[in-house]
C-alpha positions in Angstrom: 0.0 0.0 0.0 1.1 3.6 -0.5 0.2 7.2 0.1 1.7 10.6 -0.7 2.8 13.0 2.0 4.9 16.1 2.5 8.4 15.8 4.1 10.9 18.5 4.9 14.0 17.5 2.8 16.4 20.0 4.2 18.0 22.3 1.7 15.3 21.7 -1.0 12.5 22.3 1.5 9.2 20.5 1.8 8.5 18.1 -1.0 5.9 15.4 -1.8 7.1 11.9 -1.3 5.5 8.5 -1.8 5.5 6.2 1.2 5.1 2.5 0.6 4.3 0.2 3.5 3.1 -3.2 4.6 0.2 -3.4 7.0 -0.7 -6.2 9.4 -4.1 -5.9 10.9 -4.7 -6.8 14.5 -5.6 -10.4 15.2 -7.7 -11.5 18.2 -6.3 -13.7 20.8 -7.7 -17.3 20.7 -7.2 -20.3 22.9 -4.3 -21.5 20.7 -2.9 -18.2 19.4 -1.8 -15.1 21.4 -3.0 -12.7 18.6 -1.2 -9.5 17.8 -1.7 -5.8 17.5 -1.9 -4.0 14.2 1.5 -3.1 12.7 2.9 -0.9 9.9 6.3 -1.3 8.3 7.6 1.4 6.1 9.2 -0.4 3.1 10.1 2.5 0.9 10.1 6.3 0.8 10.4 7.7 -2.8 11.2 11.2 -3.9 10.7 11.6 -7.6 11.1 7.9 -8.0 14.4 7.7 -6.0 14.5 5.8 -2.8 15.4 8.0 0.2 14.3 5.5 2.9 17.9 5.0 4.1 18.3 8.7 4.5 15.3 9.1 6.7 15.8 9.4 10.5 14.2 7.1 13.0 11.9 10.0 14.0 10.8 10.5 10.4 10.1 6.8 9.9 8.0 6.9 13.2 6.1 9.9 11.9 5.5 8.1 8.6 4.3 5.0 10.4 1.7 7.1 12.3 0.6 8.6 9.0 0.2 5.1 7.6 -2.0 4.1 10.5 -4.1 7.3 9.9 -4.3 6.5 6.2 -5.5 3.0 7.0 -8.2 4.4 9.3 -9.4 6.7 6.5 -9.5 3.7 4.1 -11.5 1.7 6.6 -13.9 4.6 7.1 -14.3 5.1 3.4 -15.0 1.3 2.8 -17.6 1.3 5.6 -19.3 4.3 4.1 -19.3 2.7 0.7 -20.8 -0.5 2.1 -23.5 1.4 4.0 -24.4 3.3 0.8 -24.5 0.1 -1.2 -26.8 -1.6 1.3 -29.0 1.4 1.4 -29.3 1.4 -2.3 -30.1 -2.3 -2.3 -32.9 -1.8 0.3 -34.4 1.1 -1.7 -34.4 -1.0 -4.9 -36.2 -3.9 -3.2 
């Protein structure tokens, strides 16, 4: 998954970058499995198609992880709204 965001790149100022990440949703604990909390791993940070991931500080990566969680929340909200609209349309058509 990926999203675009603005990063301060020092001498060239604030620029748009593409952040690619892997998302692991939370899994509930069961009798046989301890479960896990949701996780995000930033896999790439691209500026104009060039990887700058290794140049990003740990603080920047943490900030991007938080943005990725927020992006996922927005995607879930959007999917739920789309589903509700779809179900509403089905009921009206019946």
